[in-house]
MARTORLO-719289 format. One record per residue (C-alpha): residue in one letter; chain; x, y, z. Coordinates in nm, 2 decimals, always signed. Layout:
BEGIN
(a; A; (X; Y; Z))
...
***
This chain:
BEGIN
(m; A; (-4.07; -4.22; +0.93))
(s; A; (-3.88; -4.54; +0.84))
(a; A; (-3.60; -4.63; +0.61))
(t; A; (-3.69; -5.00; +0.60))
(d; A; (-3.82; -4.97; +0.25))
(g; A; (-3.53; -4.76; +0.13))
(s; A; (-3.72; -4.43; +0.15))
(i; A; (-3.82; -4.17; +0.41))
(d; A; (-4.08; -3.90; +0.37))
(c; A; (-4.05; -3.57; +0.57))
(d; A; (-4.12; -3.20; +0.53))
(f; A; (-3.77; -3.06; +0.59))
(l; A; (-3.44; -3.23; +0.53))
(v; A; (-3.12; -3.09; +0.69))
(i; A; (-2.79; -3.21; +0.56))
(g; A; (-2.52; -3.15; +0.83))
(s; A; (-2.55; -3.11; +1.20))
(g; A; (-2.36; -2.79; +1.31))
(g; A; (-2.51; -2.49; +1.48))
(g; A; (-2.69; -2.37; +1.17))
(a; A; (-2.83; -2.71; +1.09))
(l; A; (-2.97; -2.78; +1.44))
(a; A; (-3.11; -2.43; +1.47))
(a; A; (-3.30; -2.49; +1.15))
(a; A; (-3.41; -2.84; +1.26))
(v; A; (-3.54; -2.72; +1.59))
(t; A; (-3.72; -2.42; +1.44))
(a; A; (-3.89; -2.63; +1.17))
(a; A; (-4.00; -2.89; +1.43))
(l; A; (-4.14; -2.61; +1.65))
(k; A; (-4.33; -2.49; +1.34))
(g; A; (-4.49; -2.84; +1.31))
(l; A; (-4.28; -2.98; +1.03))
(k; A; (-4.15; -3.34; +1.02))
(v; A; (-3.77; -3.30; +1.01))
(v; A; (-3.48; -3.53; +0.93))
(v; A; (-3.11; -3.44; +1.00))
(v; A; (-2.85; -3.65; +0.82))
(e; A; (-2.49; -3.63; +0.94))
(k; A; (-2.20; -3.78; +0.74))
(e; A; (-1.98; -3.86; +1.04))
(r; A; (-2.05; -4.06; +1.35))
(w; A; (-2.07; -3.74; +1.56))
(f; A; (-2.32; -3.46; +1.56))
(g; A; (-2.20; -3.10; +1.59))
(g; A; (-1.96; -3.03; +1.29))
(a; A; (-1.70; -2.76; +1.34))
(t; A; (-1.94; -2.57; +1.58))
(a; A; (-1.89; -2.84; +1.85))
(r; A; (-1.51; -2.77; +1.83))
(s; A; (-1.55; -2.39; +1.84))
(g; A; (-1.58; -2.13; +2.12))
(g; A; (-1.96; -2.13; +2.05))
(w; A; (-1.98; -1.75; +2.01))
(l; A; (-2.28; -1.60; +1.82))
(w; A; (-2.23; -1.24; +1.68))
(l; A; (-2.59; -1.10; +1.70))
(p; A; (-2.63; -0.72; +1.69))
(g; A; (-2.96; -0.60; +1.85))
(n; A; (-2.97; -0.89; +2.09))
(r; A; (-3.17; -0.86; +2.41))
(f; A; (-2.86; -0.73; +2.60))
(c; A; (-2.79; -0.45; +2.35))
(p; A; (-2.92; -0.09; +2.37))
(p; A; (-3.20; +0.02; +2.14))
(g; A; (-3.09; +0.11; +1.80))
(d; A; (-2.79; -0.13; +1.81))
(g; A; (-2.90; -0.30; +1.48))
(a; A; (-2.89; +0.03; +1.29))
(e; A; (-2.54; +0.10; +1.43))
(a; A; (-2.43; -0.25; +1.34))
(r; A; (-2.54; -0.19; +0.98))
(i; A; (-2.31; +0.12; +0.96))
(y; A; (-2.03; -0.09; +1.09))
(l; A; (-2.09; -0.38; +0.85))
(e; A; (-2.12; -0.16; +0.54))
(q; A; (-1.78; +0.00; +0.63))
(r; A; (-1.62; -0.34; +0.67))
(a; A; (-1.77; -0.50; +0.36))
(g; A; (-1.68; -0.23; +0.12))
(r; A; (-1.74; -0.33; -0.24))
(h; A; (-1.87; -0.67; -0.12))
(w; A; (-2.17; -0.51; +0.06))
(r; A; (-2.50; -0.69; -0.01))
(a; A; (-2.77; -0.50; +0.17))
(a; A; (-3.06; -0.74; +0.14))
(r; A; (-2.88; -1.03; +0.31))
(v; A; (-2.73; -0.81; +0.58))
(d; A; (-3.07; -0.65; +0.66))
(a; A; (-3.22; -1.00; +0.68))
(f; A; (-2.95; -1.10; +0.92))
(l; A; (-2.99; -0.79; +1.14))
(a; A; (-3.37; -0.84; +1.15))
(n; A; (-3.37; -1.21; +1.22))
(g; A; (-3.07; -1.26; +1.44))
(p; A; (-3.23; -1.13; +1.76))
(r; A; (-3.56; -1.31; +1.67))
(m; A; (-3.38; -1.64; +1.62))
(a; A; (-3.21; -1.61; +1.96))
(q; A; (-3.53; -1.52; +2.14))
(f; A; (-3.74; -1.79; +1.96))
(l; A; (-3.49; -2.06; +2.05))
(e; A; (-3.44; -1.93; +2.40))
(d; A; (-3.81; -1.93; +2.46))
(a; A; (-3.82; -2.29; +2.35))
(g; A; (-3.54; -2.39; +2.58))
(a; A; (-3.31; -2.48; +2.29))
(l; A; (-3.07; -2.19; +2.36))
(r; A; (-2.92; -2.02; +2.66))
(l; A; (-2.69; -1.73; +2.60))
(f; A; (-2.50; -1.48; +2.81))
(q; A; (-2.31; -1.16; +2.73))
(v; A; (-1.94; -1.12; +2.80))
(e; A; (-1.91; -0.76; +2.91))
(g; A; (-1.65; -0.54; +2.76))
(f; A; (-1.58; -0.77; +2.45))
(y; A; (-1.58; -0.54; +2.15))
(d; A; (-1.63; -0.58; +1.78))
(y; A; (-1.29; -0.65; +1.62))
(a; A; (-1.26; -0.31; +1.44))
(s; A; (-1.36; -0.14; +1.76))
(e; A; (-1.28; +0.21; +1.66))
(q; A; (-1.48; +0.22; +1.34))
(p; A; (-1.82; +0.39; +1.32))
(g; A; (-2.10; +0.17; +1.44))
(a; A; (-1.87; -0.07; +1.64))
(a; A; (-1.98; -0.17; +1.99))
(a; A; (-1.93; -0.41; +2.27))
(g; A; (-2.18; -0.68; +2.37))
(r; A; (-2.28; -0.82; +2.03))
(g; A; (-2.10; -1.15; +2.08))
(l; A; (-2.29; -1.39; +2.30))
(m; A; (-2.17; -1.72; +2.45))
(p; A; (-2.37; -2.03; +2.53))
(e; A; (-2.43; -2.13; +2.89))
(p; A; (-2.27; -2.45; +3.01))
(f; A; (-2.48; -2.76; +2.97))
(d; A; (-2.50; -3.08; +3.17))
(g; A; (-2.41; -3.35; +2.92))
(r; A; (-2.59; -3.62; +3.13))
(k; A; (-2.91; -3.47; +3.00))
(l; A; (-2.82; -3.59; +2.65))
(g; A; (-2.84; -3.96; +2.76))
(p; A; (-2.72; -4.19; +2.49))
(l; A; (-2.67; -3.89; +2.25))
(l; A; (-2.37; -3.78; +2.46))
(r; A; (-2.17; -4.05; +2.29))
(k; A; (-2.27; -3.90; +1.95))
(l; A; (-2.15; -3.54; +2.04))
(r; A; (-1.83; -3.44; +1.87))
(p; A; (-1.56; -3.40; +2.13))
(p; A; (-1.37; -3.07; +2.15))
(l; A; (-1.03; -3.01; +2.01))
(s; A; (-0.80; -3.16; +2.28))
(v; A; (-0.57; -2.85; +2.28))
(a; A; (-0.87; -2.63; +2.36))
(t; A; (-0.92; -2.80; +2.69))
(f; A; (-0.73; -2.80; +3.02))
(l; A; (-0.65; -3.17; +3.11))
(g; A; (-0.96; -3.26; +2.91))
(m; A; (-1.18; -3.00; +3.08))
(m; A; (-1.37; -2.74; +2.88))
(v; A; (-1.29; -2.38; +2.99))
(e; A; (-1.51; -2.09; +2.91))
(l; A; (-1.37; -1.75; +2.80))
(p; A; (-1.47; -1.58; +3.13))
(e; A; (-1.29; -1.85; +3.32))
(q; A; (-0.96; -1.82; +3.13))
(p; A; (-0.82; -1.52; +3.33))
(i; A; (-0.88; -1.72; +3.65))
(f; A; (-0.70; -2.02; +3.51))
(l; A; (-0.40; -1.80; +3.41))
(k; A; (-0.38; -1.67; +3.77))
(a; A; (-0.38; -2.01; +3.93))
(g; A; (-0.01; -2.00; +3.99))
(r; A; (-0.01; -1.66; +4.17))
(s; A; (-0.35; -1.63; +4.33))
(l; A; (-0.49; -1.85; +4.61))
(p; A; (-0.86; -1.78; +4.52))
(a; A; (-0.78; -1.87; +4.15))
(a; A; (-0.59; -2.18; +4.25))
(l; A; (-0.89; -2.29; +4.47))
(f; A; (-1.13; -2.23; +4.18))
(v; A; (-0.92; -2.43; +3.94))
(g; A; (-0.87; -2.70; +4.19))
(k; A; (-1.24; -2.74; +4.25))
(r; A; (-1.31; -2.75; +3.88))
(l; A; (-1.04; -3.02; +3.83))
(v; A; (-1.19; -3.23; +4.11))
(q; A; (-1.54; -3.20; +3.96))
(h; A; (-1.40; -3.29; +3.62))
(g; A; (-1.21; -3.59; +3.75))
(w; A; (-1.51; -3.73; +3.94))
(a; A; (-1.72; -3.69; +3.62))
(m; A; (-1.46; -3.88; +3.42))
(l; A; (-1.45; -4.16; +3.67))
(r; A; (-1.83; -4.18; +3.72))
(y; A; (-1.95; -4.13; +3.37))
(g; A; (-1.65; -4.20; +3.15))
(g; A; (-1.64; -3.87; +2.98))
(i; A; (-1.69; -3.49; +3.00))
(t; A; (-2.03; -3.40; +3.15))
(r; A; (-1.99; -3.02; +3.20))
(l; A; (-2.01; -2.90; +2.85))
(a; A; (-1.91; -2.55; +2.75))
(n; A; (-1.85; -2.33; +2.45))
(g; A; (-1.95; -2.49; +2.11))
(g; A; (-2.01; -2.83; +2.28))
(a; A; (-2.27; -2.68; +2.51))
(l; A; (-2.44; -2.49; +2.22))
(i; A; (-2.47; -2.81; +2.01))
(a; A; (-2.57; -3.03; +2.31))
(r; A; (-2.87; -2.81; +2.41))
(l; A; (-2.99; -2.78; +2.05))
(l; A; (-2.94; -3.16; +2.00))
(r; A; (-3.14; -3.23; +2.32))
(s; A; (-3.42; -3.00; +2.20))
(a; A; (-3.43; -3.16; +1.85))
(a; A; (-3.46; -3.51; +2.00))
(d; A; (-3.73; -3.40; +2.24))
(l; A; (-3.92; -3.25; +1.94))
(g; A; (-3.91; -3.58; +1.75))
(v; A; (-3.65; -3.48; +1.49))
(d; A; (-3.52; -3.79; +1.31))
(l; A; (-3.14; -3.76; +1.38))
(r; A; (-2.91; -3.98; +1.17))
(t; A; (-2.53; -4.02; +1.19))
(d; A; (-2.31; -4.21; +0.94))
(s; A; (-2.55; -4.09; +0.67))
(p; A; (-2.37; -3.91; +0.39))
(a; A; (-2.58; -3.73; +0.12))
(l; A; (-2.50; -3.86; -0.23))
(g; A; (-2.71; -3.63; -0.45))
(l; A; (-3.01; -3.41; -0.46))
(i; A; (-3.33; -3.52; -0.62))
(r; A; (-3.57; -3.30; -0.82))
(d; A; (-3.94; -3.34; -0.90))
(a; A; (-4.10; -3.31; -1.24))
(d; A; (-4.11; -2.93; -1.20))
(g; A; (-3.74; -2.90; -1.13))
(r; A; (-3.79; -2.84; -0.76))
(v; A; (-3.54; -2.99; -0.52))
(a; A; (-3.74; -3.25; -0.34))
(g; A; (-3.49; -3.42; -0.11))
(a; A; (-3.17; -3.63; -0.14))
(e; A; (-3.03; -3.97; -0.20))
(v; A; (-2.85; -4.07; +0.12))
(r; A; (-2.66; -4.37; +0.24))
(i; A; (-2.80; -4.48; +0.58))
(a; A; (-2.63; -4.77; +0.77))
(g; A; (-2.45; -4.85; +0.45))
(r; A; (-2.77; -4.88; +0.24))
(p; A; (-2.90; -4.63; -0.02))
(c; A; (-3.21; -4.44; +0.09))
(t; A; (-3.43; -4.18; -0.08))
(i; A; (-3.54; -3.90; +0.16))
(r; A; (-3.82; -3.70; +0.01))
(a; A; (-3.86; -3.35; +0.16))
(a; A; (-4.19; -3.19; +0.08))
(r; A; (-4.11; -2.84; +0.20))
(g; A; (-3.74; -2.80; +0.16))
(t; A; (-3.38; -2.92; +0.18))
(l; A; (-3.11; -2.73; +0.37))
(l; A; (-2.74; -2.76; +0.30))
(t; A; (-2.52; -2.70; +0.60))
(t; A; (-2.23; -2.94; +0.54))
(g; A; (-1.94; -2.72; +0.68))
(g; A; (-1.78; -2.58; +0.37))
(f; A; (-1.49; -2.68; +0.15))
(h; A; (-1.20; -2.71; +0.40))
(h; A; (-1.11; -3.07; +0.31))
(d; A; (-1.19; -3.05; -0.06))
(p; A; (-0.83; -3.03; -0.19))
(d; A; (-0.92; -2.91; -0.54))
(r; A; (-1.15; -2.63; -0.44))
(r; A; (-0.93; -2.51; -0.15))
(d; A; (-0.61; -2.51; -0.37))
(a; A; (-0.79; -2.30; -0.62))
(l; A; (-0.94; -2.06; -0.37))
(v; A; (-0.67; -2.05; -0.11))
(p; A; (-0.33; -2.06; -0.28))
(w; A; (-0.13; -1.95; +0.03))
(a; A; (-0.23; -2.28; +0.19))
(v; A; (-0.12; -2.52; -0.09))
(g; A; (+0.09; -2.80; +0.06))
(v; A; (+0.02; -2.69; +0.42))
(p; A; (-0.23; -2.94; +0.57))
(e; A; (-0.21; -2.79; +0.92))
(t; A; (-0.40; -2.49; +0.78))
(w; A; (-0.73; -2.69; +0.80))
(n; A; (-0.68; -2.87; +1.13))
(a; A; (-0.96; -2.70; +1.32))
(f; A; (-1.22; -2.86; +1.08))
(p; A; (-1.36; -3.22; +1.08))
(a; A; (-1.22; -3.42; +0.79))
(a; A; (-1.58; -3.47; +0.66))
(n; A; (-1.61; -3.10; +0.58))
(s; A; (-1.51; -3.18; +0.23))
(g; A; (-1.73; -2.95; +0.02))
(d; A; (-2.03; -3.19; -0.01))
(g; A; (-2.29; -2.91; +0.01))
(l; A; (-2.12; -2.71; -0.27))
(r; A; (-2.09; -3.02; -0.50))
(l; A; (-2.45; -3.12; -0.44))
(a; A; (-2.58; -2.77; -0.52))
(e; A; (-2.35; -2.73; -0.81))
(a; A; (-2.50; -3.04; -0.97))
(v; A; (-2.84; -2.87; -0.98))
(g; A; (-2.71; -2.54; -1.12))
(a; A; (-2.62; -2.34; -0.81))
(d; A; (-2.39; -2.04; -0.82))
(i; A; (-2.08; -2.07; -0.61))
(s; A; (-1.91; -1.73; -0.56))
(d; A; (-1.58; -1.62; -0.43))
(d; A; (-1.67; -1.25; -0.46))
(v; A; (-1.54; -1.18; -0.10))
(s; A; (-1.24; -1.00; +0.04))
(s; A; (-1.12; -1.34; +0.17))
(p; A; (-1.24; -1.69; +0.07))
(v; A; (-1.18; -1.81; +0.43))
(a; A; (-1.18; -1.68; +0.78))
(m; A; (-0.82; -1.67; +0.90))
(g; A; (-0.64; -1.70; +1.23))
(p; A; (-0.29; -1.79; +1.35))
(l; A; (-0.21; -2.15; +1.45))
(t; A; (+0.09; -2.28; +1.63))
(p; A; (+0.18; -2.63; +1.49))
(l; A; (+0.25; -2.93; +1.71))
(k; A; (+0.53; -3.17; +1.62))
(k; A; (+0.31; -3.46; +1.72))
(p; A; (-0.07; -3.48; +1.75))
(v; A; (-0.21; -3.40; +2.09))
(g; A; (-0.53; -3.60; +2.10))
(n; A; (-0.73; -3.49; +1.79))
(a; A; (-0.52; -3.18; +1.73))
(l; A; (-0.22; -3.09; +1.52))
(t; A; (-0.22; -2.72; +1.59))
(f; A; (-0.32; -2.48; +1.87))
(p; A; (-0.54; -2.18; +1.77))
(q; A; (-0.34; -1.87; +1.88))
(f; A; (-0.62; -1.62; +1.94))
(g; A; (-0.62; -1.38; +2.23))
(g; A; (-0.28; -1.44; +2.38))
(r; A; (-0.11; -1.22; +2.13))
(a; A; (-0.24; -0.91; +2.31))
(k; A; (-0.06; -0.99; +2.63))
(p; A; (+0.24; -0.77; +2.73))
(g; A; (+0.59; -0.89; +2.69))
(l; A; (+0.54; -1.06; +2.35))
(i; A; (+0.61; -0.98; +1.98))
(a; A; (+0.58; -1.16; +1.65))
(v; A; (+0.87; -1.16; +1.40))
(l; A; (+0.93; -1.30; +1.05))
(p; A; (+1.23; -1.52; +0.98))
(d; A; (+1.42; -1.20; +0.89))
(g; A; (+1.38; -1.10; +1.26))
(r; A; (+1.15; -0.80; +1.19))
(r; A; (+0.80; -0.74; +1.32))
(f; A; (+0.53; -0.72; +1.05))
(c; A; (+0.21; -0.60; +1.22))
(n; A; (+0.04; -0.52; +1.55))
(e; A; (+0.03; -0.85; +1.73))
(a; A; (-0.30; -0.77; +1.91))
(l; A; (-0.50; -0.73; +1.59))
(s; A; (-0.79; -0.97; +1.55))
(y; A; (-0.69; -1.32; +1.44))
(h; A; (-0.84; -1.27; +1.09))
(v; A; (-0.64; -0.95; +1.03))
(f; A; (-0.32; -1.09; +1.19))
(g; A; (-0.35; -1.40; +0.96))
(q; A; (-0.39; -1.17; +0.65))
(a; A; (-0.09; -0.96; +0.76))
(l; A; (+0.12; -1.28; +0.78))
(i; A; (+0.01; -1.40; +0.44))
(d; A; (+0.08; -1.05; +0.29))
(a; A; (+0.43; -1.05; +0.44))
(f; A; (+0.50; -1.36; +0.23))
(g; A; (+0.34; -1.21; -0.08))
(g; A; (+0.05; -1.46; -0.07))
(r; A; (+0.28; -1.75; -0.13))
(p; A; (+0.26; -2.09; +0.06))
(g; A; (+0.49; -2.13; +0.35))
(a; A; (+0.40; -1.82; +0.55))
(h; A; (+0.52; -1.84; +0.91))
(a; A; (+0.65; -1.63; +1.19))
(w; A; (+0.76; -1.67; +1.55))
(l; A; (+0.59; -1.55; +1.87))
(i; A; (+0.86; -1.45; +2.11))
(c; A; (+0.83; -1.35; +2.48))
(d; A; (+1.05; -1.31; +2.78))
(d; A; (+1.04; -1.53; +3.09))
(r; A; (+0.83; -1.29; +3.29))
(s; A; (+0.56; -1.28; +3.03))
(y; A; (+0.58; -1.66; +2.98))
(r; A; (+0.54; -1.74; +3.35))
(r; A; (+0.24; -1.51; +3.38))
(y; A; (+0.05; -1.59; +3.05))
(g; A; (+0.21; -1.89; +2.89))
(l; A; (+0.27; -1.90; +2.51))
(g; A; (+0.02; -2.06; +2.29))
(y; A; (-0.04; -2.42; +2.40))
(a; A; (+0.24; -2.39; +2.65))
(k; A; (+0.07; -2.31; +2.99))
(p; A; (+0.22; -2.06; +3.24))
(w; A; (+0.38; -2.14; +3.58))
(p; A; (+0.34; -2.37; +3.77))
(i; A; (+0.32; -2.60; +3.47))
(p; A; (+0.68; -2.69; +3.38))
(a; A; (+0.80; -2.54; +3.06))
(g; A; (+1.01; -2.85; +3.00))
(i; A; (+0.70; -3.04; +2.90))
(y; A; (+0.65; -2.83; +2.60))
(r; A; (+1.02; -2.81; +2.50))
(r; A; (+1.04; -3.19; +2.51))
(m; A; (+0.74; -3.23; +2.28))
(g; A; (+0.91; -2.99; +2.03))
(y; A; (+0.65; -2.71; +2.07))
(l; A; (+0.84; -2.45; +2.27))
(t; A; (+1.19; -2.32; +2.20))
(s; A; (+1.38; -2.15; +2.49))
(a; A; (+1.73; -2.00; +2.51))
(p; A; (+1.92; -1.78; +2.76))
(t; A; (+1.98; -1.51; +2.50))
(l; A; (+1.79; -1.37; +2.20))
(r; A; (+2.08; -1.45; +1.97))
(q; A; (+2.07; -1.82; +2.08))
(l; A; (+1.69; -1.83; +2.05))
(a; A; (+1.72; -1.69; +1.69))
(e; A; (+1.98; -1.95; +1.59))
(q; A; (+1.76; -2.23; +1.72))
(c; A; (+1.46; -2.10; +1.53))
(g; A; (+1.63; -2.00; +1.21))
(i; A; (+1.57; -1.63; +1.26))
(d; A; (+1.82; -1.36; +1.16))
(p; A; (+1.99; -1.31; +1.50))
(l; A; (+2.12; -0.95; +1.44))
(q; A; (+1.79; -0.83; +1.32))
(l; A; (+1.60; -0.99; +1.61))
(e; A; (+1.83; -0.83; +1.86))
(g; A; (+1.78; -0.49; +1.69))
(t; A; (+1.40; -0.54; +1.67))
(v; A; (+1.37; -0.62; +2.04))
(a; A; (+1.60; -0.33; +2.13))
(r; A; (+1.39; -0.08; +1.93))
(y; A; (+1.06; -0.22; +2.07))
(n; A; (+1.19; -0.20; +2.43))
(v; A; (+1.26; +0.17; +2.41))
(g; A; (+0.89; +0.26; +2.39))
(a; A; (+0.76; -0.05; +2.56))
(r; A; (+0.92; +0.05; +2.89))
(y; A; (+0.67; +0.34; +2.89))
(g; A; (+0.38; +0.13; +2.76))
(r; A; (+0.41; +0.25; +2.40))
(d; A; (+0.45; +0.05; +2.08))
(e; A; (+0.62; +0.31; +1.86))
(e; A; (+0.60; +0.10; +1.54))
(f; A; (+0.25; -0.04; +1.53))
(g; A; (+0.06; +0.12; +1.82))
(r; A; (-0.04; -0.20; +2.00))
(g; A; (-0.29; -0.15; +2.28))
(t; A; (-0.45; +0.17; +2.14))
(t; A; (-0.80; +0.02; +2.06))
(r; A; (-1.07; -0.10; +2.30))
(y; A; (-1.07; -0.44; +2.14))
(e; A; (-0.70; -0.49; +2.19))
(r; A; (-0.70; -0.35; +2.55))
(a; A; (-0.98; -0.58; +2.65))
(l; A; (-0.76; -0.88; +2.55))
(g; A; (-0.45; -0.75; +2.73))
(d; A; (-0.38; -0.77; +3.10))
(a; A; (-0.60; -0.52; +3.29))
(e; A; (-0.36; -0.54; +3.58))
(h; A; (-0.06; -0.42; +3.37))
(a; A; (-0.01; -0.05; +3.34))
(p; A; (+0.01; +0.18; +3.17))
(n; A; (-0.08; -0.03; +2.86))
(p; A; (-0.24; -0.37; +2.91))
(c; A; (-0.08; -0.49; +2.59))
(v; A; (+0.27; -0.37; +2.60))
(a; A; (+0.58; -0.45; +2.81))
(p; A; (+0.95; -0.48; +2.72))
(l; A; (+1.12; -0.82; +2.66))
(l; A; (+1.40; -0.81; +2.93))
(q; A; (+1.40; -1.12; +3.15))
(a; A; (+1.59; -1.43; +3.03))
(p; A; (+1.53; -1.70; +2.92))
(f; A; (+1.34; -1.61; +2.61))
(h; A; (+1.08; -1.83; +2.45))
(a; A; (+0.93; -1.88; +2.11))
(v; A; (+0.67; -2.08; +1.92))
(r; A; (+0.62; -2.10; +1.54))
(v; A; (+0.30; -1.96; +1.40))
(i; A; (+0.13; -2.01; +1.06))
(p; A; (-0.19; -1.88; +0.91))
(g; A; (-0.49; -2.11; +0.95))
(a; A; (-0.85; -2.13; +0.82))
(l; A; (-1.13; -2.09; +1.07))
(g; A; (-1.43; -2.09; +0.83))
(s; A; (-1.54; -2.06; +0.47))
(f; A; (-1.64; -1.73; +0.33))
(a; A; (-1.67; -1.83; -0.04))
(g; A; (-1.98; -2.04; -0.10))
(l; A; (-2.33; -2.07; -0.24))
(m; A; (-2.50; -1.75; -0.35))
(t; A; (-2.83; -1.71; -0.16))
(d; A; (-3.11; -1.46; -0.12))
(d; A; (-3.24; -1.30; +0.19))
(q; A; (-3.45; -1.61; +0.26))
(a; A; (-3.15; -1.84; +0.25))
(r; A; (-3.27; -1.98; -0.08))
(v; A; (-2.99; -2.10; -0.31))
(l; A; (-2.96; -1.91; -0.64))
(d; A; (-2.86; -2.05; -0.98))
(r; A; (-2.60; -1.90; -1.21))
(a; A; (-2.87; -1.67; -1.36))
(g; A; (-2.95; -1.54; -1.02))
(d; A; (-3.28; -1.72; -1.00))
(v; A; (-3.40; -1.92; -0.69))
(i; A; (-3.36; -2.30; -0.71))
(p; A; (-3.69; -2.40; -0.56))
(g; A; (-3.68; -2.62; -0.25))
(l; A; (-3.31; -2.56; -0.18))
(y; A; (-3.16; -2.36; +0.11))
(a; A; (-2.81; -2.31; +0.25))
(a; A; (-2.66; -2.18; +0.57))
(g; A; (-2.33; -2.18; +0.76))
(n; A; (-2.00; -2.24; +0.58))
(d; A; (-2.18; -2.36; +0.27))
(m; A; (-2.33; -2.01; +0.22))
(l; A; (-2.15; -1.71; +0.08))
(s; A; (-2.03; -1.48; +0.36))
(v; A; (-2.30; -1.23; +0.47))
(f; A; (-2.03; -0.99; +0.57))
(g; A; (-1.84; -0.99; +0.24))
(g; A; (-1.55; -1.20; +0.37))
(d; A; (-1.47; -1.00; +0.68))
(y; A; (-1.44; -1.13; +1.04))
(v; A; (-1.64; -0.86; +1.22))
(g; A; (-1.65; -0.99; +1.58))
(g; A; (-1.66; -1.30; +1.80))
(g; A; (-1.92; -1.53; +1.65))
(t; A; (-1.89; -1.41; +1.29))
(t; A; (-1.96; -1.76; +1.15))
(i; A; (-2.20; -1.91; +1.40))
(g; A; (-2.43; -1.61; +1.44))
(p; A; (-2.52; -1.59; +1.07))
(a; A; (-2.53; -1.97; +1.04))
(m; A; (-2.79; -2.01; +1.30))
(t; A; (-2.98; -1.70; +1.19))
(f; A; (-3.01; -1.82; +0.83))
(g; A; (-3.09; -2.18; +0.94))
(y; A; (-3.38; -2.03; +1.13))
(v; A; (-3.48; -1.81; +0.83))
(a; A; (-3.47; -2.12; +0.60))
(a; A; (-3.69; -2.32; +0.83))
(l; A; (-3.94; -2.04; +0.87))
(h; A; (-3.96; -2.00; +0.49))
(a; A; (-4.00; -2.38; +0.44))
(a; A; (-4.28; -2.37; +0.70))
(g; A; (-4.45; -2.09; +0.52))
(n; A; (-4.39; -1.84; +0.80))
(t; A; (-4.14; -1.56; +0.72))
(s; A; (-4.21; -1.34; +1.03))
***
């Protein structure tokens, strides 16, 4: 395949390079197709490379028999009126097949984090073990491709080092446990040596490891991988079938003809201001909402498909996946916010609105917590709250981006991220919180918290919440009173973690037009595709699991193999 004459012929064209894109590319190549991947930016990996890399895959090889049927019960309850059985059934059937197929080919290595539950853990059909994580990957195996791998969000690393979820409790204990300190010290030495020797991160984890292994496999299989190659428009043959795309490669126009299919996986509409303002009114005028996503995720896939008659739907409970972010006054590397996920379940912390009142159970899943914050502001822009903890909690767990002892808290105060004060009243005055209400809120909370109870919202009563708390804290791993001065606070806003509104597709990942008919030759997966789960965040890996599954499904269909 060559672009010297301004054209490339292939069997399968993939537009985008996240997890769903590369899963599709590898699958198609393993099925004997000639594959081209075009990426708009100079890095491969999309938002997946910045993520935790989780895949939510019921019925995976670690799960007990019948888990898929239980998951279907759970998903139908969660989706409500947005339930679409055919697509859910296709996901449940093909998710485990995708993982096994790619693992057998060496393109994927997954492990199960024990005790990590679905987010609505008490609902019928919920279970633990459906979220899988990628094994770390030695970036040196990528060779020159390592320089083309999107770097992680700087705030999601520790001194530039990628830290896996199972390692995080060890890192939190480094200031109070000799074995933990030795573990962290060893990892830092290894990381420092790699930076000196190779000039960058070599021990890749989380989403970076997931993308790196897929990228290595795609290259080994002869997939034509192109960066700096934005798609400009889809092309159709005389019969109306999508037959490829017009792409700009190295600054020159190029026609890529795809005989078997074209897959859209461009990352969703996060940086398309018109579409996001229309679909996500609570984020209007709040650019930090979209910080987790590469700037190139600007709705290209939706516009390309719309131009050939595709149906874009927002018939979901939420147009985006949500989660709380704590903003930074100044950029830290490539980040303007810190994703505030699991730390809200730790004891000695509450969240309050500017009026000084709590508004929800702080240990809820990040999607539900984000929705509760938006609802507290009536769906209007400007929603924000404050996470507040006492000094005992801070020294043990940190607060958002602010790391626990022995990292000096003054670092985070000087950068304008952390606010601290000797009394709750003074803290409230610095943050613009109603001081009398805050004092009253903490006093009421402390009454039950002394005995491990959250009398107002019941924090720490579900398996999911308790798993994210501190197992060493009794009687409730999520609840402790706020007693020890000084007190600390960080500001939190709702953020977008993925697109749920998107292209309507069938159970084969084929894009549908406004009449509900298949647009021949056109597929979609990932954030370009309408949420399989009706706009709900069901567990860790809610976006990447379906993205890779339907990338796999699309590739099989294009190859003429649907089993």
